[in-house]
C-alpha positions in Angstrom: 0.0 0.0 0.0 2.8 2.4 0.8 4.3 1.7 -2.6 1.0 2.5 -4.4 0.4 5.6 -2.3 3.8 7.0 -3.1 3.3 6.5 -6.8 -0.1 8.3 -6.6 1.4 11.1 -4.7 4.1 11.4 -7.4 1.8 11.8 -10.3 0.6 15.4 -9.7 4.1 16.5 -9.1 5.2 15.0 -12.5 2.4 17.0 -14.2 3.5 20.2 -12.5 7.1 19.3 -13.4 6.2 18.9 -17.1 4.2 22.2 -17.0 7.0 24.1 -15.2 9.7 22.9 -17.5 7.5 23.5 -20.6 7.0 27.2 -19.6 10.7 27.9 -19.0 11.7 26.1 -22.2 9.0 28.1 -24.1 10.4 31.4 -22.8 14.0 30.3 -23.7 12.8 29.3 -27.2 11.3 32.7 -27.8 14.5 34.5 -26.8 16.5 32.0 -28.9 14.4 32.8 -31.9 14.9 36.5 -31.3 18.7 36.1 -31.1 18.8 34.0 -34.3 16.6 36.4 -36.2 18.4 39.5 -34.9 21.5 38.3 -36.8 19.4 37.3 -39.9 17.6 40.7 -39.9 20.9 42.5 -39.8 22.2 40.4 -42.7 19.0 41.0 -44.6 19.1 44.8 -44.1 22.8 45.0 -44.9 22.4 43.0 -48.2 19.5 45.3 -49.3 21.3 48.6 -49.0 21.7 49.9 -52.5 24.8 51.6 -53.9 24.4 53.8 -57.0 27.1 54.6 -59.6 25.9 57.5 -61.7 27.2 57.6 -65.3 28.5 60.5 -67.4 26.2 61.3 -70.4 24.7 58.6 -72.6 27.0 55.7 -73.1 26.8 53.6 -76.2 25.6 49.9 -75.6 29.2 48.5 -75.9 30.6 50.8 -73.2 27.7 50.3 -70.9 28.0 46.5 -71.2 31.8 46.7 -70.6 31.2 48.8 -67.4 28.5 46.4 -66.2 30.8 43.4 -66.7 33.6 45.3 -64.8 31.4 46.0 -61.8 29.8 42.5 -61.9 33.3 40.9 -61.7 34.1 42.6 -58.4 34.1 40.2 -55.3 31.8 42.4 -53.3 28.9 42.4 -55.7 25.8 40.5 -54.7 23.3 41.9 -57.3 23.7 44.5 -60.0 21.2 46.3 -62.3 21.5 48.9 -65.1 19.1 51.8 -64.5 18.2 53.8 -67.6 17.1 57.5 -67.4 13.6 56.4 -68.2 13.6 53.8 -65.4 15.1 56.3 -63.0 12.3 58.7 -63.8 9.7 55.9 -63.0 11.4 55.2 -59.7 11.6 58.9 -58.9 7.9 59.4 -59.5 7.0 56.2 -57.8 8.6 57.5 -54.6 6.0 60.2 -54.5 8.0 63.0 -56.0 6.5 65.6 -58.4 7.2 65.5 -62.1 9.5 68.2 -63.5 7.6 68.3 -66.8 6.7 71.9 -67.6 9.8 73.1 -65.7 12.6 71.2 -67.4 12.7 70.2 -71.1 14.9 67.1 -70.6 15.1 64.3 -68.1 17.8 65.4 -65.6 18.4 62.0 -64.1 21.5 60.1 -65.3 21.8 56.5 -66.4 23.2 54.6 -63.5 24.3 51.2 -62.2 22.6 50.2 -59.0 24.2 47.3 -57.0 24.0 45.6 -53.7 27.1 44.3 -51.9 27.6 41.2 -49.8 27.0 41.7 -46.1 30.8 41.4 -45.3 31.4 44.6 -47.2 28.5 46.5 -45.8 30.4 48.8 -43.5 31.6 52.4 -44.0 35.3 51.5 -44.5 34.6 48.9 -47.3 32.0 51.1 -49.0 34.4 54.1 -49.0 37.0 51.9 -50.6 34.5 50.7 -53.2 33.4 54.3 -53.8 37.0 55.5 -54.4 37.8 52.6 -56.7 34.7 53.1 -59.0 35.0 56.9 -59.1 38.3 56.4 -60.9 36.4 54.9 -63.9 36.1 57.4 -66.8 32.4 56.8 -67.3 31.3 57.1 -63.7 30.7 60.6 -62.3 30.0 59.7 -58.7 29.1 56.8 -56.4 26.6 57.3 -53.6 25.2 55.2 -50.8 23.3 56.1 -47.5 26.4 56.6 -45.4 24.5 57.7 -42.2 22.2 54.6 -42.5 25.1 52.2 -42.9 26.9 53.6 -39.9 23.9 53.5 -37.6 22.8 50.1 -38.9 26.2 48.5 -38.1 26.3 50.1 -34.6 22.7 49.4 -33.7 22.8 45.8 -34.9 26.0 45.2 -32.8 24.3 46.6 -29.7 21.1 44.6 -30.3 23.1 41.3 -30.9 25.2 41.8 -27.7 22.1 42.7 -25.7 20.1 39.7 -26.8 23.0 37.4 -26.4 23.5 38.6 -22.8 19.7 38.1 -22.1 19.9 34.6 -23.7 22.8 33.6 -21.5 21.2 35.0 -18.3 17.9 33.4 -19.2 19.6 30.0 -19.9 21.2 30.0 -16.4 17.8 31.0 -14.8 16.1 28.3 -16.9 18.5 25.6 -15.7 18.0 26.7 -12.0 14.2 26.8 -12.3 14.0 23.4 -14.0 16.4 21.9 -11.4 14.2 23.2 -8.6 11.0 22.0 -10.3 12.4 18.5 -10.6 13.6 18.5 -7.0 10.0 19.4 -5.9 8.7 16.6 -8.1 11.1 14.1 -6.6 10.4 15.2 -3.0 7.1 13.4 -3.1 8.9 10.2 -4.1 11.5 10.2 -1.4 9.7 7.6 0.7 9.3 5.3 -2.3 13.0 5.6 -3.1 14.0 4.9 0.5 11.6 2.0 0.8 13.0 0.3 -2.3 16.5 0.7 -0.9 15.5 -0.8 2.5 14.1 -3.9 0.8 17.4 -4.5 -1.0 17.0 -2.8 -4.4 20.3 -1.6 -6.0 20.9 2.0 -6.7 20.7 1.4 -10.5 17.4 -0.6 -10.1 15.9 2.4 -8.2 17.3 5.1 -10.4 16.6 3.5 -13.8 12.8 3.9 -14.0 12.9 7.4 -12.6 15.7 8.3 -15.0 13.5 6.9 -17.9 10.6 8.9 -16.6 12.8 12.0 -16.5 13.8 11.5 -20.1 10.2 11.1 -21.2 9.0 14.1 -19.2 11.9 16.2 -20.6 11.0 15.2 -24.2 7.3 15.9 -23.6 8.2 19.4 -22.2 10.5 20.1 -25.1 8.0 19.0 -27.7 5.1 21.1 -26.1 7.4 24.1 -25.9 8.5 23.6 -29.5 4.9 23.5 -30.8 4.0 26.6 -28.7 7.0 28.5 -30.1 6.2 27.4 -33.6 2.6 28.5 -33.3 3.7 31.9 -31.9 6.1 32.3 -34.9 3.3 31.5 -37.3 1.1 34.1 -35.6 3.9 36.7 -35.9 4.3 35.9 -39.6 0.6 36.2 -40.1 0.3 39.6 -38.6 3.8 40.9 -39.7 4.3 39.4 -43.2 7.6 41.2 -43.6 9.3 38.9 -41.2 8.6 35.9 -43.4 11.7 36.7 -45.3 13.7 35.6 -42.2 12.0 32.2 -42.0 14.5 29.4 -42.1 13.3 25.8 -41.5 16.9 24.6 -40.8 17.5 27.1 -38.1 14.1 26.5 -36.5 14.8 22.7 -36.6 18.1 23.2 -34.8 16.4 25.5 -32.2 13.6 23.0 -31.6 15.9 20.0 -31.3 18.0 22.1 -28.8 14.9 22.7 -26.7 14.1 19.0 -26.6 17.7 18.0 -25.8 17.9 20.7 -23.1 14.7 19.6 -21.5 15.8 15.9 -21.4 19.3 16.6 -20.1 18.3 18.9 -17.3 15.4 16.6 -16.3 17.7 13.6 -16.3 20.5 15.3 -14.4 18.2 16.8 -11.7 16.2 13.6 -11.3 19.3 11.3 -10.9 20.9 13.8 -8.5 17.8 13.8 -6.4 17.5 10.0 -6.3 21.2 9.7 -5.2 20.5 12.4 -2.6 17.6 10.6 -1.0 19.4 7.3 -1.1 22.2 8.8 1.0 19.8 10.3 3.5 18.8 8.6 6.7 15.1 7.6 7.0 14.5 10.1 9.9 15.8 13.0 7.8 13.1 12.4 5.1 10.3 13.7 7.4 
């Protein structure tokens, strides 16, 4: 009867253990997703800053092609487009600017080559070097890029990345402590069962094995529930903020979710086994 009673007393604590571990893993999963996407957002923003090389006069098709090939061959180029004067006018008006017709007789906008650089080159020093190099070309009058934006982008992304990383590390430590304490409370209700089994001659491994297996199962359940909750929240975010869909990466999400499950299992197993050993070493009177 004592054996059965101990098990019954243990069941509610296992439920609370799973619930507690799920909640802290869910919180850690959200922060982990934010950390991962902060870096991806930075890369996405960097790779979409446009640099413009304005051309002198109207080049013939041969010279234009040669210049395009020259710029395209550069190691920093990610994407390059030739913008005609007519296309430049469409972009100008599309941005909400007023037409100059009736004021000017000719289109004042130059032909240009617009390109995007790889994220490793998206910093003021590299762009200044690119600017100086291209402006030496005979057919290029000037090279422009949003210098203030690039400088602020780099600094702000660095600050955000460091801030989120610190939060993630602190939260990971808190999560480990919270899960450890949750498991200890769950095992507290099983202390008499553990001691009873020891007193009737059961070996340490025999006593610990089923509880360790239960810890692995509970950890996996917590991790899977947390994973599903994080995924549903991400889907909800993407539904209401479609722009963040560009950051969606199934491989990264899979690594994050597997990490949550493994973390849940490892901490559950470690805390459970440690608690079992602790109660095995205690005297019967100390259990009350």
